[in-house]
mmCIF file of the N, C-alpha and C atoms, coordinates in Angstrom:
data_MODEL
# 
_entry.id   MODEL 
# 
loop_
_atom_site.group_PDB 
_atom_site.id 
_atom_site.type_symbol 
_atom_site.label_atom_id 
_atom_site.label_alt_id 
_atom_site.label_comp_id 
_atom_site.label_asym_id 
_atom_site.label_entity_id 
_atom_site.label_seq_id 
_atom_site.pdbx_PDB_ins_code 
_atom_site.Cartn_x 
_atom_site.Cartn_y 
_atom_site.Cartn_z 
_atom_site.occupancy 
_atom_site.B_iso_or_equiv 
_atom_site.pdbx_formal_charge 
_atom_site.auth_seq_id 
_atom_site.auth_comp_id 
_atom_site.auth_asym_id 
_atom_site.auth_atom_id 
_atom_site.pdbx_PDB_model_num 
ATOM 1   N N  . MET A 1 1  ? -18.020 17.467  -23.641 1.00 0.00 ? 1  MET A N  1 
ATOM 2   C CA . MET A 1 1  ? -16.621 17.184  -23.374 1.00 0.00 ? 1  MET A CA 1 
ATOM 3   C C  . MET A 1 1  ? -15.834 17.209  -24.673 1.00 0.00 ? 1  MET A C  1 
ATOM 4   N N  . LYS A 1 2  ? -14.579 17.586  -24.547 1.00 0.00 ? 2  LYS A N  1 
ATOM 5   C CA . LYS A 1 2  ? -13.712 17.623  -25.729 1.00 0.00 ? 2  LYS A CA 1 
ATOM 6   C C  . LYS A 1 2  ? -13.294 16.216  -26.124 1.00 0.00 ? 2  LYS A C  1 
ATOM 7   N N  . GLU A 1 3  ? -13.060 16.028  -27.386 1.00 0.00 ? 3  GLU A N  1 
ATOM 8   C CA . GLU A 1 3  ? -12.635 14.734  -27.916 1.00 0.00 ? 3  GLU A CA 1 
ATOM 9   C C  . GLU A 1 3  ? -11.128 14.549  -27.738 1.00 0.00 ? 3  GLU A C  1 
ATOM 10  N N  . ASN A 1 4  ? -10.715 13.309  -27.528 1.00 0.00 ? 4  ASN A N  1 
ATOM 11  C CA . ASN A 1 4  ? -9.314  12.882  -27.531 1.00 0.00 ? 4  ASN A CA 1 
ATOM 12  C C  . ASN A 1 4  ? -8.429  13.528  -26.463 1.00 0.00 ? 4  ASN A C  1 
ATOM 13  N N  . ILE A 1 5  ? -8.976  14.013  -25.362 1.00 0.00 ? 5  ILE A N  1 
ATOM 14  C CA . ILE A 1 5  ? -8.125  14.544  -24.294 1.00 0.00 ? 5  ILE A CA 1 
ATOM 15  C C  . ILE A 1 5  ? -8.224  13.703  -23.018 1.00 0.00 ? 5  ILE A C  1 
ATOM 16  N N  . HIS A 1 6  ? -9.172  12.816  -22.968 1.00 0.00 ? 6  HIS A N  1 
ATOM 17  C CA . HIS A 1 6  ? -9.374  12.007  -21.772 1.00 0.00 ? 6  HIS A CA 1 
ATOM 18  C C  . HIS A 1 6  ? -8.621  10.688  -21.879 1.00 0.00 ? 6  HIS A C  1 
ATOM 19  N N  . PRO A 1 7  ? -8.047  10.206  -20.751 1.00 0.00 ? 7  PRO A N  1 
ATOM 20  C CA . PRO A 1 7  ? -7.331  8.922   -20.803 1.00 0.00 ? 7  PRO A CA 1 
ATOM 21  C C  . PRO A 1 7  ? -8.300  7.760   -20.990 1.00 0.00 ? 7  PRO A C  1 
ATOM 22  N N  . ARG A 1 8  ? -7.784  6.649   -21.510 1.00 0.00 ? 8  ARG A N  1 
ATOM 23  C CA . ARG A 1 8  ? -8.607  5.446   -21.666 1.00 0.00 ? 8  ARG A CA 1 
ATOM 24  C C  . ARG A 1 8  ? -8.885  4.875   -20.288 1.00 0.00 ? 8  ARG A C  1 
ATOM 25  N N  . TYR A 1 9  ? -10.051 4.321   -20.113 1.00 0.00 ? 9  TYR A N  1 
ATOM 26  C CA . TYR A 1 9  ? -10.486 3.762   -18.836 1.00 0.00 ? 9  TYR A CA 1 
ATOM 27  C C  . TYR A 1 9  ? -10.676 2.259   -19.004 1.00 0.00 ? 9  TYR A C  1 
ATOM 28  N N  . PHE A 1 10 ? -10.017 1.465   -18.146 1.00 0.00 ? 10 PHE A N  1 
ATOM 29  C CA . PHE A 1 10 ? -10.030 0.014   -18.264 1.00 0.00 ? 10 PHE A CA 1 
ATOM 30  C C  . PHE A 1 10 ? -10.721 -0.629  -17.070 1.00 0.00 ? 10 PHE A C  1 
ATOM 31  N N  . ARG A 1 11 ? -11.302 -1.803  -17.277 1.00 0.00 ? 11 ARG A N  1 
ATOM 32  C CA . ARG A 1 11 ? -11.678 -2.708  -16.193 1.00 0.00 ? 11 ARG A CA 1 
ATOM 33  C C  . ARG A 1 11 ? -10.427 -3.540  -15.971 1.00 0.00 ? 11 ARG A C  1 
ATOM 34  N N  . THR A 1 12 ? -9.765  -3.355  -14.841 1.00 0.00 ? 12 THR A N  1 
ATOM 35  C CA . THR A 1 12 ? -8.465  -3.962  -14.625 1.00 0.00 ? 12 THR A CA 1 
ATOM 36  C C  . THR A 1 12 ? -8.440  -4.836  -13.388 1.00 0.00 ? 12 THR A C  1 
ATOM 37  N N  . LYS A 1 13 ? -7.469  -5.714  -13.316 1.00 0.00 ? 13 LYS A N  1 
ATOM 38  C CA . LYS A 1 13 ? -7.317  -6.629  -12.191 1.00 0.00 ? 13 LYS A CA 1 
ATOM 39  C C  . LYS A 1 13 ? -6.259  -6.062  -11.245 1.00 0.00 ? 13 LYS A C  1 
ATOM 40  N N  . LEU A 1 14 ? -6.635  -5.827  -10.003 1.00 0.00 ? 14 LEU A N  1 
ATOM 41  C CA . LEU A 1 14 ? -5.727  -5.343  -8.976  1.00 0.00 ? 14 LEU A CA 1 
ATOM 42  C C  . LEU A 1 14 ? -5.269  -6.539  -8.153  1.00 0.00 ? 14 LEU A C  1 
ATOM 43  N N  . THR A 1 15 ? -3.955  -6.694  -7.962  1.00 0.00 ? 15 THR A N  1 
ATOM 44  C CA . THR A 1 15 ? -3.401  -7.813  -7.217  1.00 0.00 ? 15 THR A CA 1 
ATOM 45  C C  . THR A 1 15 ? -2.599  -7.274  -6.046  1.00 0.00 ? 15 THR A C  1 
ATOM 46  N N  . CYS A 1 16 ? -2.874  -7.807  -4.858  1.00 0.00 ? 16 CYS A N  1 
ATOM 47  C CA . CYS A 1 16 ? -2.178  -7.390  -3.638  1.00 0.00 ? 16 CYS A CA 1 
ATOM 48  C C  . CYS A 1 16 ? -1.052  -8.381  -3.337  1.00 0.00 ? 16 CYS A C  1 
ATOM 49  N N  . ALA A 1 17 ? -0.087  -7.957  -2.537  1.00 0.00 ? 17 ALA A N  1 
ATOM 50  C CA . ALA A 1 17 ? 1.014   -8.831  -2.138  1.00 0.00 ? 17 ALA A CA 1 
ATOM 51  C C  . ALA A 1 17 ? 0.526   -9.985  -1.269  1.00 0.00 ? 17 ALA A C  1 
ATOM 52  N N  . CYS A 1 18 ? -0.628  -9.826  -0.614  1.00 0.00 ? 18 CYS A N  1 
ATOM 53  C CA . CYS A 1 18 ? -1.170  -10.894 0.240   1.00 0.00 ? 18 CYS A CA 1 
ATOM 54  C C  . CYS A 1 18 ? -1.829  -11.995 -0.586  1.00 0.00 ? 18 CYS A C  1 
ATOM 55  N N  . GLY A 1 19 ? -2.011  -11.749 -1.898  1.00 0.00 ? 19 GLY A N  1 
ATOM 56  C CA . GLY A 1 19 ? -2.610  -12.752 -2.768  1.00 0.00 ? 19 GLY A CA 1 
ATOM 57  C C  . GLY A 1 19 ? -4.033  -12.429 -3.183  1.00 0.00 ? 19 GLY A C  1 
ATOM 58  N N  . GLU A 1 20 ? -4.648  -11.475 -2.551  1.00 0.00 ? 20 GLU A N  1 
ATOM 59  C CA . GLU A 1 20 ? -6.013  -11.065 -2.894  1.00 0.00 ? 20 GLU A CA 1 
ATOM 60  C C  . GLU A 1 20 ? -6.012  -10.345 -4.237  1.00 0.00 ? 20 GLU A C  1 
ATOM 61  N N  . SER A 1 21 ? -7.012  -10.591 -5.050  1.00 0.00 ? 21 SER A N  1 
ATOM 62  C CA . SER A 1 21 ? -7.138  -9.878  -6.320  1.00 0.00 ? 21 SER A CA 1 
ATOM 63  C C  . SER A 1 21 ? -8.610  -9.597  -6.580  1.00 0.00 ? 21 SER A C  1 
ATOM 64  N N  . PHE A 1 22 ? -8.876  -8.453  -7.188  1.00 0.00 ? 22 PHE A N  1 
ATOM 65  C CA . PHE A 1 22 ? -10.238 -8.076  -7.533  1.00 0.00 ? 22 PHE A CA 1 
ATOM 66  C C  . PHE A 1 22 ? -10.216 -7.098  -8.682  1.00 0.00 ? 22 PHE A C  1 
ATOM 67  N N  . GLU A 1 23 ? -11.371 -6.883  -9.289  1.00 0.00 ? 23 GLU A N  1 
ATOM 68  C CA . GLU A 1 23 ? -11.482 -6.001  -10.442 1.00 0.00 ? 23 GLU A CA 1 
ATOM 69  C C  . GLU A 1 23 ? -11.882 -4.600  -10.023 1.00 0.00 ? 23 GLU A C  1 
ATOM 70  N N  . ILE A 1 24 ? -11.222 -3.617  -10.644 1.00 0.00 ? 24 ILE A N  1 
ATOM 71  C CA . ILE A 1 24 ? -11.545 -2.215  -10.408 1.00 0.00 ? 24 ILE A CA 1 
ATOM 72  C C  . ILE A 1 24 ? -11.513 -1.481  -11.741 1.00 0.00 ? 24 ILE A C  1 
ATOM 73  N N  . GLY A 1 25 ? -11.896 -0.231  -11.740 1.00 0.00 ? 25 GLY A N  1 
ATOM 74  C CA . GLY A 1 25 ? -11.773 0.613   -12.914 1.00 0.00 ? 25 GLY A CA 1 
ATOM 75  C C  . GLY A 1 25 ? -10.572 1.519   -12.747 1.00 0.00 ? 25 GLY A C  1 
ATOM 76  N N  . SER A 1 26 ? -9.737  1.627   -13.772 1.00 0.00 ? 26 SER A N  1 
ATOM 77  C CA . SER A 1 26 ? -8.518  2.421   -13.671 1.00 0.00 ? 26 SER A CA 1 
ATOM 78  C C  . SER A 1 26 ? -8.056  2.861   -15.055 1.00 0.00 ? 26 SER A C  1 
ATOM 79  N N  . THR A 1 27 ? -7.145  3.815   -15.082 1.00 0.00 ? 27 THR A N  1 
ATOM 80  C CA . THR A 1 27 ? -6.545  4.234   -16.340 1.00 0.00 ? 27 THR A CA 1 
ATOM 81  C C  . THR A 1 27 ? -5.321  3.384   -16.670 1.00 0.00 ? 27 THR A C  1 
ATOM 82  N N  . ARG A 1 28 ? -4.949  2.467   -15.798 1.00 0.00 ? 28 ARG A N  1 
ATOM 83  C CA . ARG A 1 28 ? -3.867  1.520   -16.057 1.00 0.00 ? 28 ARG A CA 1 
ATOM 84  C C  . ARG A 1 28 ? -4.451  0.131   -16.208 1.00 0.00 ? 28 ARG A C  1 
ATOM 85  N N  . GLU A 1 29 ? -3.744  -0.722  -16.953 1.00 0.00 ? 29 GLU A N  1 
ATOM 86  C CA . GLU A 1 29 ? -4.314  -2.039  -17.232 1.00 0.00 ? 29 GLU A CA 1 
ATOM 87  C C  . GLU A 1 29 ? -4.150  -3.032  -16.095 1.00 0.00 ? 29 GLU A C  1 
ATOM 88  N N  . ASN A 1 30 ? -2.967  -3.242  -15.571 1.00 0.00 ? 30 ASN A N  1 
ATOM 89  C CA . ASN A 1 30 ? -2.765  -4.187  -14.472 1.00 0.00 ? 30 ASN A CA 1 
ATOM 90  C C  . ASN A 1 30 ? -2.075  -3.471  -13.324 1.00 0.00 ? 30 ASN A C  1 
ATOM 91  N N  . LEU A 1 31 ? -2.630  -3.627  -12.132 1.00 0.00 ? 31 LEU A N  1 
ATOM 92  C CA . LEU A 1 31 ? -2.077  -2.961  -10.958 1.00 0.00 ? 31 LEU A CA 1 
ATOM 93  C C  . LEU A 1 31 ? -1.648  -3.985  -9.921  1.00 0.00 ? 31 LEU A C  1 
ATOM 94  N N  . LYS A 1 32 ? -0.508  -3.735  -9.287  1.00 0.00 ? 32 LYS A N  1 
ATOM 95  C CA . LYS A 1 32 ? -0.035  -4.558  -8.180  1.00 0.00 ? 32 LYS A CA 1 
ATOM 96  C C  . LYS A 1 32 ? 0.249   -3.619  -7.018  1.00 0.00 ? 32 LYS A C  1 
ATOM 97  N N  . VAL A 1 33 ? -0.311  -3.947  -5.853  1.00 0.00 ? 33 VAL A N  1 
ATOM 98  C CA . VAL A 1 33 ? -0.133  -3.121  -4.669  1.00 0.00 ? 33 VAL A CA 1 
ATOM 99  C C  . VAL A 1 33 ? 0.452   -3.955  -3.538  1.00 0.00 ? 33 VAL A C  1 
ATOM 100 N N  . GLU A 1 34 ? 1.026   -3.271  -2.545  1.00 0.00 ? 34 GLU A N  1 
ATOM 101 C CA . GLU A 1 34 ? 1.631   -3.963  -1.414  1.00 0.00 ? 34 GLU A CA 1 
ATOM 102 C C  . GLU A 1 34 ? 0.613   -4.293  -0.331  1.00 0.00 ? 34 GLU A C  1 
ATOM 103 N N  . ILE A 1 35 ? -0.417  -3.466  -0.217  1.00 0.00 ? 35 ILE A N  1 
ATOM 104 C CA . ILE A 1 35 ? -1.385  -3.652  0.867   1.00 0.00 ? 35 ILE A CA 1 
ATOM 105 C C  . ILE A 1 35 ? -2.772  -3.270  0.365   1.00 0.00 ? 35 ILE A C  1 
ATOM 106 N N  . CYS A 1 36 ? -3.771  -4.027  0.777   1.00 0.00 ? 36 CYS A N  1 
ATOM 107 C CA . CYS A 1 36 ? -5.147  -3.767  0.352   1.00 0.00 ? 36 CYS A CA 1 
ATOM 108 C C  . CYS A 1 36 ? -6.057  -3.749  1.587   1.00 0.00 ? 36 CYS A C  1 
ATOM 109 N N  . SER A 1 37 ? -7.348  -3.611  1.373   1.00 0.00 ? 37 SER A N  1 
ATOM 110 C CA . SER A 1 37 ? -8.284  -3.550  2.488   1.00 0.00 ? 37 SER A CA 1 
ATOM 111 C C  . SER A 1 37 ? -8.414  -4.884  3.211   1.00 0.00 ? 37 SER A C  1 
ATOM 112 N N  . LYS A 1 38 ? -8.034  -5.988  2.565   1.00 0.00 ? 38 LYS A N  1 
ATOM 113 C CA . LYS A 1 38 ? -8.103  -7.303  3.214   1.00 0.00 ? 38 LYS A CA 1 
ATOM 114 C C  . LYS A 1 38 ? -6.967  -7.499  4.220   1.00 0.00 ? 38 LYS A C  1 
ATOM 115 N N  . CYS A 1 39 ? -5.814  -6.835  4.017   1.00 0.00 ? 39 CYS A N  1 
ATOM 116 C CA . CYS A 1 39 ? -4.665  -7.057  4.894   1.00 0.00 ? 39 CYS A CA 1 
ATOM 117 C C  . CYS A 1 39 ? -4.213  -5.790  5.620   1.00 0.00 ? 39 CYS A C  1 
ATOM 118 N N  . HIS A 1 40 ? -4.851  -4.634  5.397   1.00 0.00 ? 40 HIS A N  1 
ATOM 119 C CA . HIS A 1 40 ? -4.467  -3.392  6.065   1.00 0.00 ? 40 HIS A CA 1 
ATOM 120 C C  . HIS A 1 40 ? -4.874  -3.437  7.533   1.00 0.00 ? 40 HIS A C  1 
ATOM 121 N N  . PRO A 1 41 ? -3.987  -3.042  8.448   1.00 0.00 ? 41 PRO A N  1 
ATOM 122 C CA . PRO A 1 41 ? -4.290  -3.109  9.888   1.00 0.00 ? 41 PRO A CA 1 
ATOM 123 C C  . PRO A 1 41 ? -5.530  -2.313  10.296  1.00 0.00 ? 41 PRO A C  1 
ATOM 124 N N  . PHE A 1 42 ? -5.836  -1.226  9.624   1.00 0.00 ? 42 PHE A N  1 
ATOM 125 C CA . PHE A 1 42 ? -7.014  -0.427  9.971   1.00 0.00 ? 42 PHE A CA 1 
ATOM 126 C C  . PHE A 1 42 ? -8.297  -1.228  9.773   1.00 0.00 ? 42 PHE A C  1 
ATOM 127 N N  . PHE A 1 43 ? -8.364  -2.012  8.714   1.00 0.00 ? 43 PHE A N  1 
ATOM 128 C CA . PHE A 1 43 ? -9.562  -2.778  8.407   1.00 0.00 ? 43 PHE A CA 1 
ATOM 129 C C  . PHE A 1 43 ? -9.604  -4.129  9.096   1.00 0.00 ? 43 PHE A C  1 
ATOM 130 N N  . THR A 1 44 ? -8.432  -4.726  9.358   1.00 0.00 ? 44 THR A N  1 
ATOM 131 C CA . THR A 1 44 ? -8.401  -6.056  9.973   1.00 0.00 ? 44 THR A CA 1 
ATOM 132 C C  . THR A 1 44 ? -8.396  -5.986  11.490  1.00 0.00 ? 44 THR A C  1 
ATOM 133 N N  . GLY A 1 45 ? -7.944  -4.874  12.057  1.00 0.00 ? 45 GLY A N  1 
ATOM 134 C CA . GLY A 1 45 ? -7.855  -4.749  13.511  1.00 0.00 ? 45 GLY A CA 1 
ATOM 135 C C  . GLY A 1 45 ? -6.618  -5.408  14.087  1.00 0.00 ? 45 GLY A C  1 
ATOM 136 N N  . LYS A 1 46 ? -5.750  -5.925  13.248  1.00 0.00 ? 46 LYS A N  1 
ATOM 137 C CA . LYS A 1 46 ? -4.514  -6.554  13.691  1.00 0.00 ? 46 LYS A CA 1 
ATOM 138 C C  . LYS A 1 46 ? -3.368  -5.580  13.510  1.00 0.00 ? 46 LYS A C  1 
ATOM 139 N N  . GLN A 1 47 ? -2.591  -5.383  14.567  1.00 0.00 ? 47 GLN A N  1 
ATOM 140 C CA . GLN A 1 47 ? -1.466  -4.462  14.527  1.00 0.00 ? 47 GLN A CA 1 
ATOM 141 C C  . GLN A 1 47 ? -0.248  -5.174  13.948  1.00 0.00 ? 47 GLN A C  1 
ATOM 142 N N  . LYS A 1 48 ? 0.413   -4.537  12.992  1.00 0.00 ? 48 LYS A N  1 
ATOM 143 C CA . LYS A 1 48 ? 1.650   -5.073  12.441  1.00 0.00 ? 48 LYS A CA 1 
ATOM 144 C C  . LYS A 1 48 ? 2.780   -4.144  12.845  1.00 0.00 ? 48 LYS A C  1 
ATOM 145 N N  . PHE A 1 49 ? 3.817   -4.699  13.445  1.00 0.00 ? 49 PHE A N  1 
ATOM 146 C CA . PHE A 1 49 ? 4.968   -3.904  13.825  1.00 0.00 ? 49 PHE A CA 1 
ATOM 147 C C  . PHE A 1 49 ? 6.079   -4.136  12.810  1.00 0.00 ? 49 PHE A C  1 
ATOM 148 N N  . VAL A 1 50 ? 6.649   -3.047  12.346  1.00 0.00 ? 50 VAL A N  1 
ATOM 149 C CA . VAL A 1 50 ? 7.742   -3.126  11.397  1.00 0.00 ? 50 VAL A CA 1 
ATOM 150 C C  . VAL A 1 50 ? 8.986   -2.620  12.095  1.00 0.00 ? 50 VAL A C  1 
ATOM 151 N N  . ASP A 1 51 ? 10.017  -3.438  12.172  1.00 0.00 ? 51 ASP A N  1 
ATOM 152 C CA . ASP A 1 51 ? 11.268  -3.038  12.804  1.00 0.00 ? 51 ASP A CA 1 
ATOM 153 C C  . ASP A 1 51 ? 11.981  -2.050  11.896  1.00 0.00 ? 51 ASP A C  1 
ATOM 154 N N  . THR A 1 52 ? 12.308  -0.881  12.432  1.00 0.00 ? 52 THR A N  1 
ATOM 155 C CA . THR A 1 52 ? 12.940  0.157   11.627  1.00 0.00 ? 52 THR A CA 1 
ATOM 156 C C  . THR A 1 52 ? 14.445  0.165   11.802  1.00 0.00 ? 52 THR A C  1 
ATOM 157 N N  . GLY A 1 53 ? 15.000  -0.923  12.242  1.00 0.00 ? 53 GLY A N  1 
ATOM 158 C CA . GLY A 1 53 ? 16.452  -1.026  12.324  1.00 0.00 ? 53 GLY A CA 1 
ATOM 159 C C  . GLY A 1 53 ? 17.050  -0.359  13.547  1.00 0.00 ? 53 GLY A C  1 
ATOM 160 N N  . GLY A 1 54 ? 16.320  -0.339  14.668  1.00 0.00 ? 54 GLY A N  1 
ATOM 161 C CA . GLY A 1 54 ? 16.866  0.192   15.910  1.00 0.00 ? 54 GLY A CA 1 
ATOM 162 C C  . GLY A 1 54 ? 16.955  1.697   15.964  1.00 0.00 ? 54 GLY A C  1 
ATOM 163 N N  . ARG A 1 55 ? 16.055  2.400   15.358  1.00 0.00 ? 55 ARG A N  1 
ATOM 164 C CA . ARG A 1 55 ? 16.105  3.863   15.352  1.00 0.00 ? 55 ARG A CA 1 
ATOM 165 C C  . ARG A 1 55 ? 15.987  4.447   16.764  1.00 0.00 ? 55 ARG A C  1 
ATOM 166 N N  . VAL A 1 56 ? 15.107  3.876   17.567  1.00 0.00 ? 56 VAL A N  1 
ATOM 167 C CA . VAL A 1 56 ? 14.909  4.391   18.924  1.00 0.00 ? 56 VAL A CA 1 
ATOM 168 C C  . VAL A 1 56 ? 16.174  4.176   19.751  1.00 0.00 ? 56 VAL A C  1 
ATOM 169 N N  . GLU A 1 57 ? 16.755  2.977   19.644  1.00 0.00 ? 57 GLU A N  1 
ATOM 170 C CA . GLU A 1 57 ? 17.967  2.692   20.390  1.00 0.00 ? 57 GLU A CA 1 
ATOM 171 C C  . GLU A 1 57 ? 19.109  3.600   19.947  1.00 0.00 ? 57 GLU A C  1 
ATOM 172 N N  . ARG A 1 58 ? 19.218  3.833   18.642  1.00 0.00 ? 58 ARG A N  1 
ATOM 173 C CA . ARG A 1 58 ? 20.272  4.705   18.128  1.00 0.00 ? 58 ARG A CA 1 
ATOM 174 C C  . ARG A 1 58 ? 20.072  6.138   18.632  1.00 0.00 ? 58 ARG A C  1 
ATOM 175 N N  . PHE A 1 59 ? 18.828  6.606   18.698  1.00 0.00 ? 59 PHE A N  1 
ATOM 176 C CA . PHE A 1 59 ? 18.530  7.945   19.209  1.00 0.00 ? 59 PHE A CA 1 
ATOM 177 C C  . PHE A 1 59 ? 18.914  8.062   20.681  1.00 0.00 ? 59 PHE A C  1 
ATOM 178 N N  . LYS A 1 60 ? 18.524  7.035   21.464  1.00 0.00 ? 60 LYS A N  1 
ATOM 179 C CA . LYS A 1 60 ? 18.857  7.053   22.884  1.00 0.00 ? 60 LYS A CA 1 
ATOM 180 C C  . LYS A 1 60 ? 20.355  7.037   23.113  1.00 0.00 ? 60 LYS A C  1 
ATOM 181 N N  . ARG A 1 61 ? 21.083  6.230   22.337  1.00 0.00 ? 61 ARG A N  1 
ATOM 182 C CA . ARG A 1 61 ? 22.531  6.158   22.457  1.00 0.00 ? 61 ARG A CA 1 
ATOM 183 C C  . ARG A 1 61 ? 23.152  7.493   22.084  1.00 0.00 ? 61 ARG A C  1 
ATOM 184 N N  . LYS A 1 62 ? 22.656  8.136   21.022  1.00 0.00 ? 62 LYS A N  1 
ATOM 185 C CA . LYS A 1 62 ? 23.215  9.390   20.534  1.00 0.00 ? 62 LYS A CA 1 
ATOM 186 C C  . LYS A 1 62 ? 23.105  10.501  21.575  1.00 0.00 ? 62 LYS A C  1 
ATOM 187 N N  . TYR A 1 63 ? 21.972  10.549  22.271  1.00 0.00 ? 63 TYR A N  1 
ATOM 188 C CA . TYR A 1 63 ? 21.737  11.614  23.238  1.00 0.00 ? 63 TYR A CA 1 
ATOM 189 C C  . TYR A 1 63 ? 21.912  11.161  24.684  1.00 0.00 ? 63 TYR A C  1 
ATOM 190 N N  . GLY A 1 64 ? 22.439  9.974   24.891  1.00 0.00 ? 64 GLY A N  1 
ATOM 191 C CA . GLY A 1 64 ? 22.749  9.490   26.231  1.00 0.00 ? 64 GLY A CA 1 
ATOM 192 C C  . GLY A 1 64 ? 21.534  9.334   27.120  1.00 0.00 ? 64 GLY A C  1 
ATOM 193 N N  . LEU A 1 65 ? 20.435  8.868   26.590  1.00 0.00 ? 65 LEU A N  1 
ATOM 194 C CA . LEU A 1 65 ? 19.205  8.749   27.365  1.00 0.00 ? 65 LEU A CA 1 
ATOM 195 C C  . LEU A 1 65 ? 19.010  7.366   27.970  1.00 0.00 ? 65 LEU A C  1 
ATOM 196 N N  . GLU A 1 66 ? 19.928  6.449   27.765  1.00 0.00 ? 66 GLU A N  1 
ATOM 197 C CA . GLU A 1 66 ? 19.770  5.099   28.305  1.00 0.00 ? 66 GLU A CA 1 
ATOM 198 C C  . GLU A 1 66 ? 20.263  5.019   29.711  1.00 0.00 ? 66 GLU A C  1 
# 
């Protein structure tokens, strides 16, 4: 391998918005994420609904489908 072309690799602490934190390897020192495997619906089996501000209702109103 060539010298001085590869990024530095750190043992870093990853922190999720849910409060979970764990150590990973990364080229960045401290990472903060919004969702991790502890709180992601795919892994937990719990469905989270996010209100998108009435997009469906606005679509129905726009095209007279109500």
